[in-house]
N, C-alpha and C positions, 0 to 999 in steps of 0.2 A: 335405219336412216338417221344420220347425224344432223342435229339442228345447229345451224350457225347463226350468230348474231353479231351485230356491229359492236366492236370493242371486245369481242370474245378472246382475242389473243393479246390483250393489253395488260394482263395481270403482271407479267414480267417487267413491263415498262414502268409501272407504278413503283414496284420494289426497287428498281434501279434508281429512279429519281430520288426516292427517300434515302437510299444509301449514299448517293452523291452529295446530298445536302449536308453541309458541315454543321455539326451541333456545337453550340456555344454553351458549354457546361464548365463549371468551376468546382473544385473540391476545396476544402477548408484551407489547405496549404497554399493553393493558388490565390485564394482570396487574401490571405495574409501577405503573400509576395506581391500582389498587384493592388494593394490598398490605395496607393497613390492614383491609380487609374480610376478606381471606383469613386474616389473623392471628387472627380470631375463631374459626376452626375448629381442632379438635385436629389432631395430627400425622397420624393415620390418614386423617381426612377431607381434609386438605390434600393428602396423597399421591394419594388417589383423584381429587380435583378436578383436580390437575395432569395426571394420566394420562388422564382421560376428557375434560375440557373444554378443556385447553390442548394436550396432545400428541395428542389425538384417537386414542388407541390403541384397538384393538378389545377387547371385554370378555374374550375368550379370553386375550389377552396379559396383561391386567391381572390376571385370575384366577391366571395362572401366576406373575406377579411378586409379588403380595400373598398368594398361597396362600389364597384365599378361594373359597367355593363360589359357583356362579352365582346362586342365590336371594339369598344374603347380599350379593353385589356389587350386584345389581339394587336391593335394599332400600337399601343405602348410597347409591347414585347418586340414587335418588328422594328420600331424606332430605336429602342435600346440596343438591340442586336446590331443594327447598322452603325450606331454610334460607337459601340465598343469595338467593332471590327475596324472602324476608321481610326480610332484612338490607338489600337494595337498596331495598325499600319504606320502611323506617325512614330510610334515608339521604335519600330523596326528600322525606319529610315533616319533616325536621329543622327547616327554616325555620318551618314552621307551629308546631312545638313551641316554638321560641324566641320566636315572637310571642306564643304563649299565656303563656309565663313572663313576658314583658315587660309585657303588657297586662292579664293577669287573675290574676296570682299573689296579689294582695291579698285575693282571695276565699278563699284557702286558707292554712292554717298553714304555717310553715316546715318542720315535720316532714312534712306532706303533700307539699310541693314536693320535698323531699329524696327521699321515697319514689317520686314520679313519675319523678324523674331516674334512680334506681336501676332501676326497672322498665323504663324506656326503654332503658337500656344493657344490661340483663341478660335481661329478659323471664322472670325466674325468681324465684318467691317465696323459694326456698331461698337463692339467691345474694344477693338483696336483704336477707334476714334476717341472713345472715352478715356482710355489710358494715355494716348499720345496727345490729347488735347487739340485735336484737329477735326475739322468737319468730316462727316462720313463720306461725302462725295469726293473730298480730297484724298482720303484713304483709298477709296475704290479706284480713282483715276491713277494714283501713284502706283498702286499694286498692279494694275494692268500695264502701266509703263515699265515696271520692273520685269514683268513676264516677257514683254517684247524685247527688252534688253538681254534677258537670259537666252532667248532664241538667237538674237544677233551674235552674242558672245559664245554661243554653242555650249552653254552650261546645261546640258540635257538632263542630267540627273536631278539637279535642283529645279529645273523647269518642270519635270514630271511631278515632283513633290508638290510644288506650289500650284500646278494645274489641278492636281487632285484636291488640294485645299480649296481652290476656287469652285470646283464642282461640288464640294461637300461643305459649303458655308454653314456656319452655326452648328456644326456637329460636335465640336469640342466644348465650347462655352456657348450657352444660350442666353440671350438677353431678351427679357420680356419688356416690351415697350411701356406698359403701364407701371411697372415697378422699377425699371432700370436696374434689375438685379440679374446677375449671371449665375448660371448653374451648369 
């Protein structure tokens, strides 16, 4: 008699899920080539990135080196992975953004174009407001207004990019309120 149990046929599902998950790993040459991307991270995140994704150290070793708890390290790794994937996305769509600026910038004021550039490079209302010297609420309101204009003007590729930036605020540059420092 064959004994059956709940989940007995799920071994293949777990393997497929792991295979589907994209691994974010870098070798020494990729680190050298993407140094500018890694410079967008703060020192702590950069240390974790090098230890996990370049050196491929085990989490137990990293915990010991950085003196961090397991849950905090897992959270940091997930956050860094999401951040790097978003930064790589922005890098991939840079030419689309340049084409938008070249061919459609006449539909927007110079202040709006300046704000789009700041939001592209920082993805942060706070950081953009500090650089532009405008209140954060003004930056948020104007950015939303620009997105509506993109819809009306049917600038769909640019709209997609800046909608992604809006959904992923603070992923490129992070501003810590108590320090007013970006990383």
